[in-house]
Structures are given as C-alpha cells and as structure tokens.
C-alpha positions in Angstrom: 28.0 102.4 147.6 25.2 100.9 149.7 26.2 97.9 151.7 23.6 95.6 150.1 25.0 96.3 146.6 28.5 95.8 147.9 27.3 92.5 149.4 26.0 91.3 146.0 29.1 92.2 144.0 31.6 90.9 146.6 31.3 87.3 145.5 32.3 88.2 141.9 35.5 89.8 143.0 37.4 92.5 141.1 39.6 90.0 139.2 36.6 88.1 137.9 34.7 91.3 137.1 37.6 92.9 135.3 38.9 89.9 133.3 35.4 89.0 132.0 35.6 92.1 129.8 36.1 90.6 126.3 39.3 92.5 125.5 40.8 91.4 128.8 39.8 87.8 128.3 41.4 87.9 124.9 44.7 89.3 126.2 44.7 86.8 129.0 44.3 83.8 126.7 46.8 85.1 124.2 49.4 85.5 126.9 49.0 82.1 128.6 48.2 79.8 125.6 50.4 81.5 123.0 47.5 81.1 120.5 46.8 83.6 117.8 43.2 84.3 118.9 40.6 86.8 117.7 37.6 87.9 119.7 35.4 85.5 117.8 37.5 82.6 118.9 36.6 83.0 122.6 33.4 82.0 124.4 33.0 82.3 128.1 31.9 79.2 130.0 32.5 80.2 133.6 30.5 78.2 136.1 27.9 80.0 138.1 26.5 79.0 141.5 23.4 77.5 140.1 25.2 75.0 137.9 27.7 73.8 140.5 26.0 73.6 144.0 26.5 77.3 144.8 30.2 77.2 143.8 31.7 78.9 140.8 35.1 79.3 139.3 36.8 82.6 138.5 37.0 82.4 134.8 36.8 79.7 132.1 37.0 80.3 128.4 36.3 78.1 125.4 38.9 78.7 122.7 38.3 78.0 119.0 36.0 75.1 119.8 39.0 73.1 120.8 40.3 74.1 124.2 39.2 75.2 127.7 41.3 77.7 129.7 40.6 77.8 133.4 41.9 80.7 135.4 41.7 80.9 139.2 42.9 84.0 141.1 44.3 83.5 144.6 45.5 85.9 147.3 46.5 83.0 149.5 48.5 79.9 148.6 46.5 76.8 147.7 48.1 73.4 147.1 44.6 71.9 146.5 44.0 73.8 143.3 44.4 70.7 141.0 41.5 69.1 142.9 39.4 72.2 142.5 40.2 72.4 138.8 39.3 68.7 138.3 35.8 69.4 139.8 35.4 72.5 137.6 36.4 70.6 134.5 34.0 67.7 135.2 31.2 70.2 135.7 31.9 72.0 132.4 32.2 68.8 130.5 28.9 67.6 131.9 27.2 70.9 130.9 28.4 70.8 127.2 28.8 67.2 126.1 25.9 65.1 124.7 24.1 63.1 127.3 24.7 59.8 125.6 28.4 60.3 124.6 29.6 58.0 127.5 27.9 55.1 125.8 29.1 55.6 122.3 31.5 53.0 120.9 33.5 55.6 118.9 35.7 58.0 120.8 34.1 61.4 121.3 36.4 64.4 120.9 36.5 66.5 124.1 38.0 70.0 124.2 41.5 70.0 125.7 41.8 71.8 129.1 44.5 74.1 130.4 44.7 75.3 134.0 46.2 78.4 135.4 46.4 79.8 138.9 47.3 83.5 139.3 48.7 84.3 142.7 48.5 87.9 144.0 49.3 87.7 147.7 51.7 88.9 150.4 53.5 85.6 151.1 56.6 84.7 149.1 55.8 82.8 145.9 57.9 81.8 142.9 57.4 83.4 139.5 56.1 80.1 138.2 55.2 76.9 139.9 53.6 73.6 138.8 51.0 72.0 140.9 50.0 68.3 140.2 46.9 66.4 141.2 49.1 63.3 141.8 50.9 65.1 144.6 47.7 64.8 146.6 47.7 61.0 146.3 49.0 59.0 149.3 50.1 56.3 146.8 50.6 56.0 143.1 47.5 56.5 141.0 46.4 56.7 137.4 45.0 60.3 137.3 46.9 63.5 136.6 46.0 67.2 136.2 48.5 70.0 136.0 47.9 73.5 137.1 50.5 76.1 136.2 50.7 78.9 138.9 52.1 82.3 138.1 52.9 85.1 140.6 51.1 88.3 139.4 52.0 90.3 142.5 53.0 93.8 141.2 56.6 94.7 140.5 58.2 96.5 137.6 60.3 93.4 136.9 57.4 90.9 136.8 57.7 89.4 133.3 54.1 88.0 133.0 52.7 91.4 133.9 54.8 93.0 131.1 53.3 90.5 128.6 49.7 91.0 129.6 48.4 94.6 130.0 45.1 93.8 131.8 47.0 91.7 134.4 49.5 94.5 134.8 46.8 97.1 135.4 44.8 94.9 137.8 47.9 94.1 139.8 49.0 97.8 139.9 45.6 98.8 141.2 45.7 96.2 143.9 49.3 97.3 144.8 48.2 100.9 145.1 45.4 100.1 147.5 47.9 98.1 149.6 50.4 100.9 149.6 47.8 103.5 150.6 46.7 101.3 153.5 50.4 100.8 154.5 50.8 104.6 154.6 48.1 104.9 157.2 45.1 105.8 155.0 41.7 104.6 156.0 40.5 101.8 153.7 37.9 103.9 151.9 40.3 106.8 151.4 43.0 104.4 150.1 40.6 102.8 147.5 39.4 106.2 146.3 43.0 107.5 145.9 44.0 104.3 144.0 41.0 104.7 141.7 41.8 108.4 141.1 45.5 107.7 140.4 44.8 104.8 138.1 42.3 106.9 136.1 44.8 109.7 135.9 47.6 107.6 134.4 45.5 105.3 132.2 45.6 102.2 134.4 42.2 100.4 134.0 41.0 103.9 133.0 38.0 103.0 130.8 36.9 100.2 133.2 37.1 102.5 136.2 35.2 105.2 134.4 32.3 102.8 133.8 32.4 100.8 137.0 34.1 102.9 139.8 31.1 102.4 142.1 31.2 98.6 141.8 35.0 98.5 142.1 34.8 100.5 145.3 32.2 98.2 146.8 34.1 95.0 145.8 37.5 96.2 147.1 36.0 97.6 150.3 34.6 94.2 151.2 37.7 92.3 150.0 40.0 94.3 152.2 37.6 94.6 155.2 37.9 91.0 156.3 35.5 91.3 159.1 32.6 92.5 156.9 33.5 90.1 154.2 33.5 87.2 156.6 30.2 88.3 158.1 28.5 88.5 154.7 29.9 85.3 153.5 29.1 83.3 156.6 25.6 84.7 156.8 24.8 83.6 153.3 26.5 80.3 153.7 24.5 79.5 156.8 21.3 80.4 155.1 22.1 78.4 152.0 23.2 75.5 154.0 20.1 75.4 156.1 17.9 75.6 152.9 19.9 72.9 151.3 19.6 70.5 154.3 15.9 71.1 154.6 15.2 70.6 150.9 17.1 67.3 151.1 15.0 66.2 154.0 11.8 67.0 152.1 13.0 65.1 149.1 14.0 62.1 151.2 10.5 61.9 152.9 8.8 62.2 149.5 10.9 59.4 148.1 10.9 57.0 151.0 7.4 57.5 152.3 5.8 58.6 149.0 4.5 61.8 150.5 3.6 64.9 148.5 5.7 68.0 149.1 3.2 69.7 151.4 2.8 66.5 153.4 6.6 66.2 153.8 6.9 69.8 154.9 4.1 69.3 157.4 5.9 66.2 158.7 9.0 68.3 159.2 6.9 71.0 160.9 7.9 73.7 158.4 5.6 76.7 159.0 3.0 77.2 156.2 4.4 80.8 155.6 7.8 79.3 154.7 6.6 76.3 152.6 6.4 78.2 149.4 10.2 79.1 149.6 11.2 75.4 150.0 8.7 74.1 147.4 10.4 76.3 144.8 13.7 74.5 145.5 12.4 71.0 145.2 
C-alpha cells in the first residue's frame, strides 16, 4: 500500500475501522449493554476531527433514541479516560440537543450515556476495572462519570471475547501479528501472514477480503512506531501552526476591526498562502 494512503488511514485505526461495520457495532452494543437491539436501533454518532477541534473518539453509538454508548480502544493504560469521555459526551450533547434547551423551564430529556474502555495491550490489566472521574479530583466534588474498562487482550479464556465475536476476531488478529513479530518475522511479513491465517480460518474473513489493503496499511503504521510518530507529529505541527495563525488573524480582525486581508498583511503572511488561511476563518 502506498505510504500516503497508509498515512490517511492510520488515524482511523483498525479497531475503529472494523467496529464501525454495522453488524460489529450491533454485536458490541448487545454485549456491553445487555439490550435486545436490532440494526434499526443503532445510529452512529462518532465525533470527527472537524466537530471537535481535530480530535475524535473511537466509536459512539445512539441506541433506541435513549442511550449513548461510547467505546474507546487503548493499547496503553490510561487513568484519564473519564475526563476524555466527559469531553466527548459534552461535544455529542452539544451537537444533537436544541440550541435553546438550556433556557427552558421544563426539564429536557437527554439520552443516557454509557462509557467503555477496551484495553488491548502488553502490560498487566484486570479483566474488568472501574475508572471514576471523581478519582481525579484533589478534593471532594459534585461531578461523577464512570468508565468500565475491559481487558480484550487475546486468550482462549477471556470471557468477554467469548461473548462478542467481532471483539474476539479483532483481538485474535492483533495477537497473531504480535506472535509473528515475536518469532522474528519482519513486520510486513508478519502482517501478511496474520491476514492469510485469519482469512483461512474465518477470522474477520469477509472484512479482510474486502479491506486487506487498508488493514495492511493501518497495522503497518500502528506497529512501526517511528513512522507513525513521524506522520502524527508532522500533521500535528502543521495543524497547530495553522490554528495559531488563524487565531491571530481573528484577534486582529476583532480588536482592530481589520478585514481578513488586512490582518494577514499585518502578520506578513505571504499572498500565496492567504487563501489557505482565509478558508479557515
């Protein structure tokens, strides 16, 4: 797969890409909410980078018009997940609730949220763990948010994987790539062998048949930490610079009542670049 395509797909990640398949989202929600759901009961409301300041969550689903389920996949431990989930919830509420609901006298019904972290890493982690927002407070406060974390690292005894086939298949694929690397295979060879073995025994078979190229690109970058870091930092720097300059342009326009071209001239932005910034104002 060309590196530029791998770069674009890396930010989605295999977990996000695979679990957004409708049948996989359905299985995930049935497992973790114990609700008797049908495909028509689920609507995706995952945040994208445009909605939330270039940040996005892994997967959020709207269930029966009554509940949100937020899923975050982690390959490293993260005790700050309740704070992240709080920000995601606020962004989703802001995007779906009427603009004037905060000022209504009568209570407005909000969909109830559920929060799940799915850990698939190499460090020891319990089968199930509860993370609380209040644990981050240096003193007692009035806010609470609970994230239930599950260990989805592959093993034949992992109960949550036995209950959810898409999670089982995802975890097994990741495990096979790790095993192949541990046996001394080059990264690309290990990924290709994992894809071949999974397709042979029916693990993610249909998905891999349709998307083996994208999967190879995603996993290549996820395991090649140097390349992944290079791509991520390069984009982050570019986005950060753009964001800072656009803010400076807006500040000049507001405080000095300048037009956008005047503000950009004052900041000595080359005329050849002004169109790019004007589009972001």
